[in-house]
N, C-alpha and C positions, 0 to 999 in steps of 0.2 A: 510890356514888361518882360516877357520872356528874353526880347532883346537885351535889354536891359542889364539883365541877369546873365545872360552870357557875355554881354561885353564886362562884365563887372567880375565873370570869370576869368575872362582872357588876363585882364589887369592882372588881375589879382595871381593868375601863374609866371608871369612876365616880372612882376614883383620879386615873388618868392625867388625865379631864378637867378636876379641881382643881387639876391642877399651874399654876403660872404658864405664859404661854405669852408667849415671845419675838413682839415688834412689829417694832422700830424701832430702827438705832442713830444717834443723831446726831453727827456729827462736831464739835461745838459744845456747849458747855452751853448747857442747855436747860431751861423753864420752861412752863407754860400759864398763859392769861388767859383772860377769859371779857370779849369786845370787845361793846359796844352793837348794835353790826349783822350781822357778821361770826358772832358766835355765841363757843364755844368755838373755839380754838387754842394751837398751838403757837409758845413765839419760841425764839431761840436769838441767840449771840453769838457774831460769826465775828470774833473776835480778830485773825487774821490778816491777813484783808480789809478789816476794820473795817466793817461790815454787821450790822444787822439781820434774822435771815431770819426771814419769818412763814409757819408752815404750818397747813393744815386737819385734823381729828382722823384724817384715812388718810393724813397725813405728804408729803401735795401743798404745792408749795412756792407760796405765793399770794404772798406780796411781800419784795421783797428790797430793804431802804432803807440806801443808803451811811451814812455818821454822817463827817463831816469833821474830819478831824484832824492835828495838824501832826507833820512828822518828829520824832522824838526821843520822841513821846508813845504809849503804851500805853491802850488799850481796859480798863479798868476797868470799867462794870458797864452796863446798862441799863435803867430802870425805867418804871413807870407807860406801860408800854402801852397806849392808850384810843383811842376817837374824838373824843370830844367834852367832855374833860377841860381842856385849856387856851386850845380855844375853839371854838365850835358849827360849822366847816365840813365835819364828819363825815368829814376825811382821817382817816388812822391818824397818832399821835402819839408822840412818846417822851421823855424824857429819858434821854440819855447821858452820861457821866463817863471821863474820859482823865485819866491822869497821867506824870508826867516823874521820873526817878530822877537827883537831882545830887549829884555827888560833890565835895563840899569838900576841904581838907586835912586836916581833920582827922577826918570825920566825913562823914554823907550826911542827904538830906532830902526829902521826894516834893513836888512843885508839882501843886497839879489844877487842873482846869477841867472845866465843865460847859455844856450845851446843852438847849434843848430841841426838838425837829426833828420836822417833818410827813416824811411818806411820799414828798413832791415835791421831800426838799431843803431846804425853806422854814424858816428858823430863826425857832421864835418868842421865842426869849430864850434870851441868853448871861449863862452864869454864872461870871462869873471867877472864880478863885479857891476855888471852890466843891468841896469831896468826897462830898458825902453831903447828899440831899434827904428829904423826910418831908411828905406832906399830912397835914392833920389837918382832923376835924368839927369845928365849935363849935356852941354850942346857939345863935344867934341871930343869928350874923355868916358864916353860910356854911363855904365851903373854905378853908381858909387854906393854902399852899404855903412852906414853908421851906427855906434855902437855905444850908449851913454851909461860911464859908468859911474855911478853914486856911491858915496860914502857920506852916510849920515851918522856915522860915529864921534864925527868932529864936527862945530859950529865955529863958521859958518859951514856947511856939509860942501863938499867937493864933490866935484863932476869933470871925468874928463872925456871925450867923444875922442871915438879910434873908427877909421877911416880905414875900408876896404873896397878895392875893385869888383865885380862880379864878372863871373866868363858867359853867364847863362844870359837868355831874353827876357824868358819868366814870361805870365800872361799879364795883359794890361789891368785887369779887375786886381790881382793879387797886389800889383804897382800902386794900387788906388786907394788901397785900406786908411793908411796912415794921412789921407786929408781929413778923416774925423778924426778928433783929437778931444781927450781932457786933461788936465790941469790938474798941479796939486789942490784940495782940498784946503776950505780953512771957516773955522778958526778948525784946527784939528790934533787934538783931541775937543772934541765937540760938545756943549751942552745943548741946549733945547731945541736949536738949528745950525744947518750947515752949508754953506757953500758949495756948493761941484761947477767948477770952470768946465765947456765946453766950445770946441769951435766946431761948428756943423759948416761941411763942403757946400758951398755955394748959398747964394741970398735968400734962395726957397724953398731951400730942402727944410723939411721937417722930421723929429728925430724924438729916439727916445731915452733917458737916460733908466739903466738897470741897474739894482741895489741887490747886492747875493749875498750872501753868508758864508764862510772860508769854506766852505764846503759846496759853493757854488748853484745852493738852490736858491729861486729869486725870491724875495721878498717882498721890493718894488719895483714898478716901472711905471715912469714919470713921463708923461712928453715932454719937448723940448721943442719951441717955437723958433721958426725961424730968426735969427738977429740974436737971440738972448746971449750971452756970453759965458752965464752962469744958470746955475738951478739954483732956487733955497730952498732948501726941505729941511721940513720942522722933521725931528727927532721925534719925535712923540711915537711910542708903540714899539720900538725898537729898544731891546733889553742895552745895559752897556756893555760893551765888547766891542769886538774888532770886525769891522764889514770892506765888502769891496764892490766898485761901481764903474762902468762902463756905459759909453753912449753906443748906438746902434740908431742906423741913416741910410737911405738908399742900398740894402742889402750888407753895407758894409760894416763894420764896428773897431770901435777905440782898443787902445790898450786900456788895459784891467789898471786900477789906482785901488788903494784902501784909505779908509778914514778910521777914526777908534768914538766909540761915545763913550764917556763916563760915567 
């Protein structure tokens, strides 16, 4: 009997060690990136205070980057945290996207702006009207930075794609962020149900769809299975208003988009 109890105690100890262990809670939406000098870091998007916060892997705050955003605009997304991607000065740099909700007599639309900024607050590039960016590797012409400008004030809406060449290398992790993506939700505005299109990287990768309010507070986290082209979400329990959503998978995070519940 003593032997059986001893074995049971050992098994219980092993099982306890194999359980997930809580480490930390970020008060904002967070993700991980590998930087050329600092190595692996977490970064979070502080929507309320309009900042990008960068932490080491022990959750110590390393840097706080203020993001200039005009009154009436909301911080939508942060992309491409890097050190040498947009220029070779070694300073942390990033893309941030912000938007404004414009109400008309008959409907509404969103207007977008984007900027590339470094940790000292120096604006490297202003991108008027740009609501999404992407970095592509070419076979013979280096890296290209694509900035998509949207004009939703007209029907049908207009899109322009601005192409920039990049001088820096950037980390492989940073360049892989946008292999995960979401697309425009429908119907939008939504009633009792909305479809949130998502593209997961790879055929076996699972992910999560994260729903937040305009201040970045997480309201729902919904699993997304491999191969699912969209998530059909019931809106019950969400008050009428504007919400943000993005996908997360494999340590990466997609762009942030919006939907409205009537």
